[in-house]
PyMOL Python script that loads the backbone (N, CA, C, O; Angstrom):
from pymol import cmd

cmd.read_pdbstr("""\
ATOM      1  N   MET A   1     172.009 118.916  97.095  1.00  0.00           N
ATOM      2  CA  MET A   1     173.005 119.915  96.772  1.00  0.00           C
ATOM      3  C   MET A   1     173.540 119.707  95.353  1.00  0.00           C
ATOM      4  O   MET A   1     173.856 120.677  94.664  1.00  0.00           O
ATOM      5  N   LEU A   2     173.643 118.456  94.913  1.00  0.00           N
ATOM      6  CA  LEU A   2     174.131 118.178  93.567  1.00  0.00           C
ATOM      7  C   LEU A   2     173.160 118.711  92.514  1.00  0.00           C
ATOM      8  O   LEU A   2     173.586 119.213  91.473  1.00  0.00           O
ATOM      9  N   GLY A   3     171.851 118.603  92.784  1.00  0.00           N
ATOM     10  CA  GLY A   3     170.855 119.110  91.837  1.00  0.00           C
ATOM     11  C   GLY A   3     170.922 120.617  91.695  1.00  0.00           C
ATOM     12  O   GLY A   3     170.812 121.151  90.591  1.00  0.00           O
ATOM     13  N   LYS A   4     171.103 121.301  92.814  1.00  0.00           N
ATOM     14  CA  LYS A   4     171.213 122.760  92.760  1.00  0.00           C
ATOM     15  C   LYS A   4     172.492 123.186  92.062  1.00  0.00           C
ATOM     16  O   LYS A   4     172.503 124.159  91.308  1.00  0.00           O
ATOM     17  N   SER A   5     173.565 122.457  92.314  1.00  0.00           N
ATOM     18  CA  SER A   5     174.849 122.795  91.684  1.00  0.00           C
ATOM     19  C   SER A   5     174.798 122.611  90.175  1.00  0.00           C
ATOM     20  O   SER A   5     175.296 123.452  89.426  1.00  0.00           O
ATOM     21  N   THR A   6     174.201 121.521  89.730  1.00  0.00           N
ATOM     22  CA  THR A   6     174.115 121.289  88.288  1.00  0.00           C
ATOM     23  C   THR A   6     173.159 122.278  87.623  1.00  0.00           C
ATOM     24  O   THR A   6     173.394 122.713  86.496  1.00  0.00           O
ATOM     25  N   ALA A   7     172.073 122.634  88.330  1.00  0.00           N
ATOM     26  CA  ALA A   7     171.163 123.649  87.783  1.00  0.00           C
ATOM     27  C   ALA A   7     171.884 124.986  87.652  1.00  0.00           C
ATOM     28  O   ALA A   7     171.714 125.691  86.658  1.00  0.00           O
ATOM     29  N   ALA A   8     172.682 125.331  88.646  1.00  0.00           N
ATOM     30  CA  ALA A   8     173.437 126.582  88.587  1.00  0.00           C
ATOM     31  C   ALA A   8     174.455 126.550  87.454  1.00  0.00           C
ATOM     32  O   ALA A   8     174.627 127.537  86.739  1.00  0.00           O
ATOM     33  N   ALA A   9     175.125 125.417  87.293  1.00  0.00           N
ATOM     34  CA  ALA A   9     176.175 125.321  86.273  1.00  0.00           C
ATOM     35  C   ALA A   9     175.604 125.308  84.863  1.00  0.00           C
ATOM     36  O   ALA A   9     176.150 125.960  83.973  1.00  0.00           O
ATOM     37  N   PHE A  10     174.517 124.579  84.644  1.00  0.00           N
ATOM     38  CA  PHE A  10     173.997 124.418  83.291  1.00  0.00           C
ATOM     39  C   PHE A  10     172.954 125.470  82.897  1.00  0.00           C
ATOM     40  O   PHE A  10     172.838 125.804  81.718  1.00  0.00           O
ATOM     41  N   LEU A  11     172.203 125.991  83.855  1.00  0.00           N
ATOM     42  CA  LEU A  11     171.138 126.935  83.523  1.00  0.00           C
ATOM     43  C   LEU A  11     171.477 128.375  83.888  1.00  0.00           C
ATOM     44  O   LEU A  11     170.779 129.298  83.468  1.00  0.00           O
ATOM     45  N   GLY A  12     172.525 128.575  84.654  1.00  0.00           N
ATOM     46  CA  GLY A  12     172.897 129.934  85.038  1.00  0.00           C
ATOM     47  C   GLY A  12     173.346 130.768  83.863  1.00  0.00           C
ATOM     48  O   GLY A  12     172.940 131.922  83.729  1.00  0.00           O
ATOM     49  N   LEU A  13     174.179 130.201  83.010  1.00  0.00           N
ATOM     50  CA  LEU A  13     174.698 130.940  81.857  1.00  0.00           C
ATOM     51  C   LEU A  13     173.612 131.332  80.864  1.00  0.00           C
ATOM     52  O   LEU A  13     173.520 132.511  80.525  1.00  0.00           O
ATOM     53  N   PRO A  14     172.772 130.397  80.374  1.00  0.00           N
ATOM     54  CA  PRO A  14     171.758 130.827  79.406  1.00  0.00           C
ATOM     55  C   PRO A  14     170.741 131.799  79.997  1.00  0.00           C
ATOM     56  O   PRO A  14     170.229 132.665  79.288  1.00  0.00           O
ATOM     57  N   LEU A  15     170.446 131.663  81.282  1.00  0.00           N
ATOM     58  CA  LEU A  15     169.515 132.587  81.907  1.00  0.00           C
ATOM     59  C   LEU A  15     170.133 133.979  82.040  1.00  0.00           C
ATOM     60  O   LEU A  15     169.443 134.983  81.860  1.00  0.00           O
ATOM     61  N   ALA A  16     171.412 134.045  82.349  1.00  0.00           N
ATOM     62  CA  ALA A  16     172.092 135.342  82.435  1.00  0.00           C
ATOM     63  C   ALA A  16     172.193 135.991  81.056  1.00  0.00           C
ATOM     64  O   ALA A  16     171.997 137.200  80.924  1.00  0.00           O
ATOM     65  N   VAL A  17     172.497 135.200  80.035  1.00  0.00           N
ATOM     66  CA  VAL A  17     172.545 135.732  78.669  1.00  0.00           C
ATOM     67  C   VAL A  17     171.184 136.287  78.272  1.00  0.00           C
ATOM     68  O   VAL A  17     171.097 137.338  77.637  1.00  0.00           O
ATOM     69  N   LEU A  18     170.143 135.594  78.640  1.00  0.00           N
ATOM     70  CA  LEU A  18     168.790 136.044  78.323  1.00  0.00           C
ATOM     71  C   LEU A  18     168.470 137.361  79.017  1.00  0.00           C
ATOM     72  O   LEU A  18     167.943 138.277  78.384  1.00  0.00           O
ATOM     73  N   MET A  19     168.775 137.472  80.292  1.00  0.00           N
ATOM     74  CA  MET A  19     168.457 138.702  81.026  1.00  0.00           C
ATOM     75  C   MET A  19     169.248 139.897  80.501  1.00  0.00           C
ATOM     76  O   MET A  19     168.688 140.978  80.321  1.00  0.00           O
ATOM     77  N   VAL A  20     170.524 139.713  80.257  1.00  0.00           N
ATOM     78  CA  VAL A  20     171.339 140.810  79.738  1.00  0.00           C
ATOM     79  C   VAL A  20     170.918 141.143  78.303  1.00  0.00           C
ATOM     80  O   VAL A  20     170.889 142.314  77.926  1.00  0.00           O
ATOM     81  N   GLY A  21     170.601 140.148  77.520  1.00  0.00           N
ATOM     82  CA  GLY A  21     170.144 140.382  76.158  1.00  0.00           C
ATOM     83  C   GLY A  21     168.845 141.158  76.106  1.00  0.00           C
ATOM     84  O   GLY A  21     168.703 142.079  75.302  1.00  0.00           O
ATOM     85  N   PHE A  22     167.890 140.795  76.963  1.00  0.00           N
ATOM     86  CA  PHE A  22     166.643 141.545  77.029  1.00  0.00           C
ATOM     87  C   PHE A  22     166.891 142.982  77.445  1.00  0.00           C
ATOM     88  O   PHE A  22     166.318 143.905  76.865  1.00  0.00           O
ATOM     89  N   ALA A  23     167.733 143.180  78.439  1.00  0.00           N
ATOM     90  CA  ALA A  23     168.012 144.544  78.894  1.00  0.00           C
ATOM     91  C   ALA A  23     168.664 145.366  77.786  1.00  0.00           C
ATOM     92  O   ALA A  23     168.333 146.538  77.604  1.00  0.00           O
ATOM     93  N   ALA A  24     169.578 144.761  77.055  1.00  0.00           N
ATOM     94  CA  ALA A  24     170.245 145.492  75.975  1.00  0.00           C
ATOM     95  C   ALA A  24     169.297 145.758  74.805  1.00  0.00           C
ATOM     96  O   ALA A  24     169.338 146.832  74.206  1.00  0.00           O
ATOM     97  N   LEU A  25     168.461 144.801  74.486  1.00  0.00           N
ATOM     98  CA  LEU A  25     167.539 144.985  73.356  1.00  0.00           C
ATOM     99  C   LEU A  25     166.407 145.955  73.664  1.00  0.00           C
ATOM    100  O   LEU A  25     165.924 146.644  72.766  1.00  0.00           O
ATOM    101  N   LEU A  26     165.983 146.018  74.905  1.00  0.00           N
ATOM    102  CA  LEU A  26     164.869 146.886  75.264  1.00  0.00           C
ATOM    103  C   LEU A  26     165.289 148.319  75.561  1.00  0.00           C
ATOM    104  O   LEU A  26     164.437 149.182  75.775  1.00  0.00           O
ATOM    105  N   SER A  27     166.583 148.580  75.577  1.00  0.00           N
ATOM    106  CA  SER A  27     167.025 149.953  75.834  1.00  0.00           C
ATOM    107  C   SER A  27     166.715 150.828  74.619  1.00  0.00           C
ATOM    108  O   SER A  27     166.682 150.351  73.485  1.00  0.00           O
ATOM    109  N   HIS A  28     166.494 152.094  74.874  1.00  0.00           N
ATOM    110  CA  HIS A  28     166.134 153.012  73.781  1.00  0.00           C
ATOM    111  C   HIS A  28     167.327 153.349  72.907  1.00  0.00           C
ATOM    112  O   HIS A  28     167.179 153.585  71.708  1.00  0.00           O
ATOM    113  N   ASP A  29     168.512 153.372  73.508  1.00  0.00           N
ATOM    114  CA  ASP A  29     169.726 153.716  72.772  1.00  0.00           C
ATOM    115  C   ASP A  29     170.678 152.522  72.817  1.00  0.00           C
ATOM    116  O   ASP A  29     171.594 152.482  73.638  1.00  0.00           O
ATOM    117  N   GLN A  30     170.458 151.550  71.931  1.00  0.00           N
ATOM    118  CA  GLN A  30     171.231 150.305  71.961  1.00  0.00           C
ATOM    119  C   GLN A  30     172.707 150.531  71.708  1.00  0.00           C
ATOM    120  O   GLN A  30     173.542 149.808  72.252  1.00  0.00           O
ATOM    121  N   VAL A  31     173.044 151.508  70.901  1.00  0.00           N
ATOM    122  CA  VAL A  31     174.444 151.743  70.559  1.00  0.00           C
ATOM    123  C   VAL A  31     175.247 152.132  71.792  1.00  0.00           C
ATOM    124  O   VAL A  31     176.385 151.691  71.953  1.00  0.00           O
ATOM    125  N   ASN A  32     174.671 152.949  72.662  1.00  0.00           N
ATOM    126  CA  ASN A  32     175.401 153.442  73.826  1.00  0.00           C
ATOM    127  C   ASN A  32     175.203 152.604  75.083  1.00  0.00           C
ATOM    128  O   ASN A  32     175.974 152.754  76.031  1.00  0.00           O
ATOM    129  N   THR A  33     174.211 151.737  75.130  1.00  0.00           N
ATOM    130  CA  THR A  33     173.941 150.989  76.358  1.00  0.00           C
ATOM    131  C   THR A  33     174.311 149.512  76.297  1.00  0.00           C
ATOM    132  O   THR A  33     174.316 148.840  77.328  1.00  0.00           O
ATOM    133  N   THR A  34     174.616 149.002  75.128  1.00  0.00           N
ATOM    134  CA  THR A  34     174.930 147.575  75.024  1.00  0.00           C
ATOM    135  C   THR A  34     176.233 147.227  75.730  1.00  0.00           C
ATOM    136  O   THR A  34     176.294 146.224  76.441  1.00  0.00           O
ATOM    137  N   LEU A  35     177.257 148.017  75.555  1.00  0.00           N
ATOM    138  CA  LEU A  35     178.541 147.723  76.199  1.00  0.00           C
ATOM    139  C   LEU A  35     178.450 147.739  77.722  1.00  0.00           C
ATOM    140  O   LEU A  35     178.989 146.829  78.353  1.00  0.00           O
ATOM    141  N   PRO A  36     177.796 148.722  78.351  1.00  0.00           N
ATOM    142  CA  PRO A  36     177.665 148.645  79.808  1.00  0.00           C
ATOM    143  C   PRO A  36     176.904 147.409  80.286  1.00  0.00           C
ATOM    144  O   PRO A  36     177.245 146.837  81.321  1.00  0.00           O
ATOM    145  N   TRP A  37     175.884 146.994  79.545  1.00  0.00           N
ATOM    146  CA  TRP A  37     175.167 145.779  79.916  1.00  0.00           C
ATOM    147  C   TRP A  37     176.071 144.557  79.795  1.00  0.00           C
ATOM    148  O   TRP A  37     176.027 143.661  80.638  1.00  0.00           O
ATOM    149  N   LEU A  38     176.885 144.523  78.752  1.00  0.00           N
ATOM    150  CA  LEU A  38     177.799 143.396  78.589  1.00  0.00           C
ATOM    151  C   LEU A  38     178.860 143.367  79.686  1.00  0.00           C
ATOM    152  O   LEU A  38     179.309 142.292  80.085  1.00  0.00           O
ATOM    153  N   LEU A  39     179.261 144.532  80.173  1.00  0.00           N
ATOM    154  CA  LEU A  39     180.223 144.577  81.270  1.00  0.00           C
ATOM    155  C   LEU A  39     179.605 144.085  82.576  1.00  0.00           C
ATOM    156  O   LEU A  39     180.315 143.580  83.445  1.00  0.00           O
ATOM    157  N   LEU A  40     178.289 144.229  82.720  1.00  0.00           N
ATOM    158  CA  LEU A  40     177.603 143.738  83.909  1.00  0.00           C
ATOM    159  C   LEU A  40     177.225 142.259  83.805  1.00  0.00           C
ATOM    160  O   LEU A  40     176.676 141.690  84.749  1.00  0.00           O
ATOM    161  N   PHE A  41     177.515 141.642  82.669  1.00  0.00           N
ATOM    162  CA  PHE A  41     177.104 140.260  82.453  1.00  0.00           C
ATOM    163  C   PHE A  41     177.642 139.308  83.514  1.00  0.00           C
ATOM    164  O   PHE A  41     176.908 138.446  83.997  1.00  0.00           O
ATOM    165  N   PHE A  42     178.909 139.452  83.881  1.00  0.00           N
ATOM    166  CA  PHE A  42     179.502 138.526  84.847  1.00  0.00           C
ATOM    167  C   PHE A  42     178.772 138.584  86.188  1.00  0.00           C
ATOM    168  O   PHE A  42     178.554 137.552  86.823  1.00  0.00           O
ATOM    169  N   LEU A  43     178.399 139.779  86.615  1.00  0.00           N
ATOM    170  CA  LEU A  43     177.668 139.912  87.882  1.00  0.00           C
ATOM    171  C   LEU A  43     176.284 139.267  87.797  1.00  0.00           C
ATOM    172  O   LEU A  43     175.825 138.644  88.754  1.00  0.00           O
ATOM    173  N   VAL A  44     175.630 139.419  86.660  1.00  0.00           N
ATOM    174  CA  VAL A  44     174.314 138.800  86.470  1.00  0.00           C
ATOM    175  C   VAL A  44     174.453 137.284  86.455  1.00  0.00           C
ATOM    176  O   VAL A  44     173.604 136.575  86.995  1.00  0.00           O
ATOM    177  N   TRP A  45     175.515 136.787  85.842  1.00  0.00           N
ATOM    178  CA  TRP A  45     175.752 135.348  85.788  1.00  0.00           C
ATOM    179  C   TRP A  45     175.983 134.786  87.186  1.00  0.00           C
ATOM    180  O   TRP A  45     175.428 133.744  87.535  1.00  0.00           O
ATOM    181  N   ILE A  46     176.783 135.457  87.973  1.00  0.00           N
ATOM    182  CA  ILE A  46     177.027 135.017  89.347  1.00  0.00           C
ATOM    183  C   ILE A  46     175.730 135.059  90.156  1.00  0.00           C
ATOM    184  O   ILE A  46     175.474 134.170  90.968  1.00  0.00           O
ATOM    185  N   ALA A  47     174.918 136.085  89.936  1.00  0.00           N
ATOM    186  CA  ALA A  47     173.649 136.201  90.660  1.00  0.00           C
ATOM    187  C   ALA A  47     172.690 135.071  90.297  1.00  0.00           C
ATOM    188  O   ALA A  47     172.003 134.542  91.171  1.00  0.00           O
ATOM    189  N   THR A  48     172.633 134.693  89.013  1.00  0.00           N
ATOM    190  CA  THR A  48     171.738 133.605  88.620  1.00  0.00           C
ATOM    191  C   THR A  48     172.226 132.264  89.160  1.00  0.00           C
ATOM    192  O   THR A  48     171.421 131.416  89.545  1.00  0.00           O
ATOM    193  N   MET A  49     173.537 132.075  89.189  1.00  0.00           N
ATOM    194  CA  MET A  49     174.046 130.823  89.763  1.00  0.00           C
ATOM    195  C   MET A  49     173.807 130.781  91.266  1.00  0.00           C
ATOM    196  O   MET A  49     173.524 129.716  91.815  1.00  0.00           O
ATOM    197  N   THR A  50     173.914 131.911  91.932  1.00  0.00           N
ATOM    198  CA  THR A  50     173.657 131.964  93.366  1.00  0.00           C
ATOM    199  C   THR A  50     172.179 131.739  93.658  1.00  0.00           C
ATOM    200  O   THR A  50     171.828 131.111  94.657  1.00  0.00           O
ATOM    201  N   ALA A  51     171.320 132.247  92.793  1.00  0.00           N
ATOM    202  CA  ALA A  51     169.872 132.101  92.992  1.00  0.00           C
ATOM    203  C   ALA A  51     169.437 130.643  92.951  1.00  0.00           C
ATOM    204  O   ALA A  51     168.405 130.298  93.527  1.00  0.00           O
ATOM    205  N   ALA A  52     170.188 129.789  92.294  1.00  0.00           N
ATOM    206  CA  ALA A  52     169.837 128.365  92.243  1.00  0.00           C
ATOM    207  C   ALA A  52     169.877 127.729  93.626  1.00  0.00           C
ATOM    208  O   ALA A  52     169.167 126.756  93.880  1.00  0.00           O
ATOM    209  N   PHE A  53     170.691 128.263  94.513  1.00  0.00           N
ATOM    210  CA  PHE A  53     170.811 127.702  95.848  1.00  0.00           C
ATOM    211  C   PHE A  53     169.742 128.224  96.808  1.00  0.00           C
ATOM    212  O   PHE A  53     169.715 127.814  97.968  1.00  0.00           O
ATOM    213  N   LEU A  54     168.877 129.102  96.360  1.00  0.00           N
ATOM    214  CA  LEU A  54     167.791 129.599  97.191  1.00  0.00           C
ATOM    215  C   LEU A  54     166.578 128.672  97.158  1.00  0.00           C
ATOM    216  O   LEU A  54     165.684 128.797  97.995  1.00  0.00           O
ATOM    217  N   PHE A  55     166.538 127.750  96.208  1.00  0.00           N
ATOM    218  CA  PHE A  55     165.422 126.816  96.112  1.00  0.00           C
ATOM    219  C   PHE A  55     165.573 125.715  97.155  1.00  0.00           C
ATOM    220  O   PHE A  55     166.682 125.404  97.589  1.00  0.00           O
ATOM    221  N   LYS A  56     164.445 125.129  97.552  1.00  0.00           N
ATOM    222  CA  LYS A  56     164.476 124.092  98.589  1.00  0.00           C
ATOM    223  C   LYS A  56     165.129 122.811  98.097  1.00  0.00           C
ATOM    224  O   LYS A  56     165.887 122.175  98.831  1.00  0.00           O
ATOM    225  N   THR A  57     164.840 122.429  96.858  1.00  0.00           N
ATOM    226  CA  THR A  57     165.394 121.187  96.318  1.00  0.00           C
ATOM    227  C   THR A  57     166.028 121.445  94.954  1.00  0.00           C
ATOM    228  O   THR A  57     165.792 122.475  94.322  1.00  0.00           O
ATOM    229  N   GLY A  58     166.833 120.492  94.524  1.00  0.00           N
ATOM    230  CA  GLY A  58     167.440 120.594  93.208  1.00  0.00           C
ATOM    231  C   GLY A  58     166.417 120.508  92.094  1.00  0.00           C
ATOM    232  O   GLY A  58     166.564 121.153  91.056  1.00  0.00           O
ATOM    233  N   LEU A  59     165.381 119.710  92.307  1.00  0.00           N
ATOM    234  CA  LEU A  59     164.329 119.572  91.299  1.00  0.00           C
ATOM    235  C   LEU A  59     163.618 120.901  91.074  1.00  0.00           C
ATOM    236  O   LEU A  59     163.337 121.276  89.935  1.00  0.00           O
ATOM    237  N   ARG A  60     163.327 121.610  92.160  1.00  0.00           N
ATOM    238  CA  ARG A  60     162.686 122.915  92.016  1.00  0.00           C
ATOM    239  C   ARG A  60     163.600 123.903  91.294  1.00  0.00           C
ATOM    240  O   ARG A  60     163.138 124.703  90.481  1.00  0.00           O
ATOM    241  N   ALA A  61     164.878 123.846  91.589  1.00  0.00           N
ATOM    242  CA  ALA A  61     165.823 124.733  90.909  1.00  0.00           C
ATOM    243  C   ALA A  61     165.831 124.444  89.414  1.00  0.00           C
ATOM    244  O   ALA A  61     165.793 125.368  88.602  1.00  0.00           O
ATOM    245  N   TRP A  62     165.879 123.168  89.049  1.00  0.00           N
ATOM    246  CA  TRP A  62     165.873 122.800  87.635  1.00  0.00           C
ATOM    247  C   TRP A  62     164.572 123.227  86.958  1.00  0.00           C
ATOM    248  O   TRP A  62     164.593 123.770  85.854  1.00  0.00           O
ATOM    249  N   LEU A  63     163.438 122.980  87.623  1.00  0.00           N
ATOM    250  CA  LEU A  63     162.151 123.302  86.998  1.00  0.00           C
ATOM    251  C   LEU A  63     161.946 124.800  86.854  1.00  0.00           C
ATOM    252  O   LEU A  63     161.539 125.256  85.786  1.00  0.00           O
ATOM    253  N   TRP A  64     162.214 125.575  87.889  1.00  0.00           N
ATOM    254  CA  TRP A  64     162.017 127.021  87.815  1.00  0.00           C
ATOM    255  C   TRP A  64     163.009 127.680  86.867  1.00  0.00           C
ATOM    256  O   TRP A  64     162.615 128.477  86.014  1.00  0.00           O
ATOM    257  N   MET A  65     164.269 127.361  87.005  1.00  0.00           N
ATOM    258  CA  MET A  65     165.272 127.992  86.140  1.00  0.00           C
ATOM    259  C   MET A  65     165.125 127.527  84.700  1.00  0.00           C
ATOM    260  O   MET A  65     165.269 128.322  83.771  1.00  0.00           O
ATOM    261  N   GLY A  66     164.840 126.252  84.510  1.00  0.00           N
ATOM    262  CA  GLY A  66     164.608 125.737  83.161  1.00  0.00           C
ATOM    263  C   GLY A  66     163.365 126.327  82.531  1.00  0.00           C
ATOM    264  O   GLY A  66     163.362 126.670  81.348  1.00  0.00           O
ATOM    265  N   GLY A  67     162.307 126.446  83.320  1.00  0.00           N
ATOM    266  CA  GLY A  67     161.075 127.051  82.821  1.00  0.00           C
ATOM    267  C   GLY A  67     161.253 128.513  82.465  1.00  0.00           C
ATOM    268  O   GLY A  67     160.743 128.977  81.445  1.00  0.00           O
ATOM    269  N   MET A  68     161.988 129.249  83.317  1.00  0.00           N
ATOM    270  CA  MET A  68     162.245 130.659  83.015  1.00  0.00           C
ATOM    271  C   MET A  68     163.110 130.801  81.767  1.00  0.00           C
ATOM    272  O   MET A  68     162.907 131.721  80.975  1.00  0.00           O
ATOM    273  N   THR A  69     164.061 129.908  81.588  1.00  0.00           N
ATOM    274  CA  THR A  69     164.922 129.968  80.409  1.00  0.00           C
ATOM    275  C   THR A  69     164.131 129.685  79.141  1.00  0.00           C
ATOM    276  O   THR A  69     164.253 130.412  78.155  1.00  0.00           O
ATOM    277  N   ILE A  70     163.328 128.640  79.163  1.00  0.00           N
ATOM    278  CA  ILE A  70     162.525 128.289  77.986  1.00  0.00           C
ATOM    279  C   ILE A  70     161.506 129.381  77.677  1.00  0.00           C
ATOM    280  O   ILE A  70     161.349 129.771  76.520  1.00  0.00           O
ATOM    281  N   ALA A  71     160.813 129.877  78.701  1.00  0.00           N
ATOM    282  CA  ALA A  71     159.815 130.929  78.488  1.00  0.00           C
ATOM    283  C   ALA A  71     160.473 132.216  77.992  1.00  0.00           C
ATOM    284  O   ALA A  71     159.923 132.906  77.134  1.00  0.00           O
ATOM    285  N   GLY A  72     161.631 132.533  78.525  1.00  0.00           N
ATOM    286  CA  GLY A  72     162.320 133.755  78.107  1.00  0.00           C
ATOM    287  C   GLY A  72     162.790 133.699  76.674  1.00  0.00           C
ATOM    288  O   GLY A  72     162.623 134.660  75.924  1.00  0.00           O
ATOM    289  N   TYR A  73     163.384 132.569  76.282  1.00  0.00           N
ATOM    290  CA  TYR A  73     163.835 132.453  74.900  1.00  0.00           C
ATOM    291  C   TYR A  73     162.655 132.364  73.936  1.00  0.00           C
ATOM    292  O   TYR A  73     162.752 132.837  72.803  1.00  0.00           O
ATOM    293  N   ALA A  74     161.544 131.766  74.366  1.00  0.00           N
ATOM    294  CA  ALA A  74     160.346 131.754  73.521  1.00  0.00           C
ATOM    295  C   ALA A  74     159.802 133.168  73.344  1.00  0.00           C
ATOM    296  O   ALA A  74     159.400 133.546  72.244  1.00  0.00           O
ATOM    297  N   ALA A  75     159.788 133.951  74.423  1.00  0.00           N
ATOM    298  CA  ALA A  75     159.327 135.337  74.326  1.00  0.00           C
ATOM    299  C   ALA A  75     160.263 136.163  73.446  1.00  0.00           C
ATOM    300  O   ALA A  75     159.804 136.986  72.654  1.00  0.00           O
ATOM    301  N   LEU A  76     161.563 135.949  73.579  1.00  0.00           N
ATOM    302  CA  LEU A  76     162.522 136.659  72.744  1.00  0.00           C
ATOM    303  C   LEU A  76     162.319 136.314  71.272  1.00  0.00           C
ATOM    304  O   LEU A  76     162.342 137.198  70.415  1.00  0.00           O
ATOM    305  N   HIS A  77     162.124 135.044  70.983  1.00  0.00           N
ATOM    306  CA  HIS A  77     161.875 134.627  69.601  1.00  0.00           C
ATOM    307  C   HIS A  77     160.585 135.255  69.071  1.00  0.00           C
ATOM    308  O   HIS A  77     160.547 135.728  67.936  1.00  0.00           O
ATOM    309  N   PHE A  78     159.531 135.260  69.886  1.00  0.00           N
ATOM    310  CA  PHE A  78     158.257 135.853  69.467  1.00  0.00           C
ATOM    311  C   PHE A  78     158.412 137.341  69.205  1.00  0.00           C
ATOM    312  O   PHE A  78     157.910 137.847  68.201  1.00  0.00           O
ATOM    313  N   LEU A  79     159.103 138.055  70.096  1.00  0.00           N
ATOM    314  CA  LEU A  79     159.267 139.499  69.929  1.00  0.00           C
ATOM    315  C   LEU A  79     160.099 139.845  68.695  1.00  0.00           C
ATOM    316  O   LEU A  79     159.804 140.812  67.994  1.00  0.00           O
ATOM    317  N   LYS A  80     161.135 139.057  68.435  1.00  0.00           N
ATOM    318  CA  LYS A  80     161.950 139.315  67.254  1.00  0.00           C
ATOM    319  C   LYS A  80     161.223 138.923  65.970  1.00  0.00           C
ATOM    320  O   LYS A  80     161.342 139.620  64.962  1.00  0.00           O
ATOM    321  N   ALA A  81     160.474 137.822  65.989  1.00  0.00           N
ATOM    322  CA  ALA A  81     159.741 137.370  64.802  1.00  0.00           C
ATOM    323  C   ALA A  81     158.604 138.324  64.457  1.00  0.00           C
ATOM    324  O   ALA A  81     158.287 138.518  63.283  1.00  0.00           O
ATOM    325  N   SER A  82     157.996 138.914  65.468  1.00  0.00           N
ATOM    326  CA  SER A  82     156.883 139.834  65.206  1.00  0.00           C
ATOM    327  C   SER A  82     157.355 141.246  64.855  1.00  0.00           C
ATOM    328  O   SER A  82     156.548 142.085  64.454  1.00  0.00           O
ATOM    329  N   GLY A  83     158.646 141.511  65.001  1.00  0.00           N
ATOM    330  CA  GLY A  83     159.182 142.810  64.647  1.00  0.00           C
ATOM    331  C   GLY A  83     159.084 143.843  65.757  1.00  0.00           C
ATOM    332  O   GLY A  83     159.343 145.022  65.517  1.00  0.00           O
ATOM    333  N   LEU A  84     158.717 143.432  66.961  1.00  0.00           N
ATOM    334  CA  LEU A  84     158.613 144.377  68.066  1.00  0.00           C
ATOM    335  C   LEU A  84     159.968 144.778  68.637  1.00  0.00           C
ATOM    336  O   LEU A  84     160.115 145.856  69.213  1.00  0.00           O
ATOM    337  N   ILE A  85     160.961 143.896  68.472  1.00  0.00           N
ATOM    338  CA  ILE A  85     162.328 144.199  68.902  1.00  0.00           C
ATOM    339  C   ILE A  85     163.233 144.085  67.687  1.00  0.00           C
ATOM    340  O   ILE A  85     163.178 143.111  66.936  1.00  0.00           O
ATOM    341  N   ARG A  86     164.058 145.095  67.512  1.00  0.00           N
ATOM    342  CA  ARG A  86     165.026 145.077  66.415  1.00  0.00           C
ATOM    343  C   ARG A  86     166.403 145.359  66.957  1.00  0.00           C
ATOM    344  O   ARG A  86     166.564 146.079  67.942  1.00  0.00           O
ATOM    345  N   ILE A  87     167.381 144.795  66.315  1.00  0.00           N
ATOM    346  CA  ILE A  87     168.768 145.028  66.707  1.00  0.00           C
ATOM    347  C   ILE A  87     169.273 146.233  65.930  1.00  0.00           C
ATOM    348  O   ILE A  87     169.187 146.283  64.703  1.00  0.00           O
ATOM    349  N   ALA A  88     169.801 147.201  66.667  1.00  0.00           N
ATOM    350  CA  ALA A  88     170.314 148.412  66.020  1.00  0.00           C
ATOM    351  C   ALA A  88     171.608 148.089  65.307  1.00  0.00           C
ATOM    352  O   ALA A  88     172.443 147.342  65.815  1.00  0.00           O
ATOM    353  N   ALA A  89     171.766 148.656  64.132  1.00  0.00           N
ATOM    354  CA  ALA A  89     172.986 148.415  63.353  1.00  0.00           C
ATOM    355  C   ALA A  89     174.029 149.464  63.633  1.00  0.00           C
ATOM    356  O   ALA A  89     175.120 149.417  63.065  1.00  0.00           O
TER     357      ALA A  89
END
""", "prot")
cmd.dss("prot")
cmd.show_as("cartoon", "prot")
cmd.util.cbc("prot")
cmd.orient("prot")
């Protein structure tokens, strides 16, 4: 239980930021859709922390959530570096 709790506490926030960030960046109208996504951030954060307790062991929670976080931020970096995603001004 301690492993799942620490995975939820330490990996829930960056994973939620990643999911909301991807949703906001991939929307066609970033100016009008970013604020609603940011308002839903707290619910996404709670959902990611709750999802940590669905794993059988704490090690699995750390590995899956950590792997998804690393892969997601690597994909975000690749998409921004290649120019496929741009932030609307």
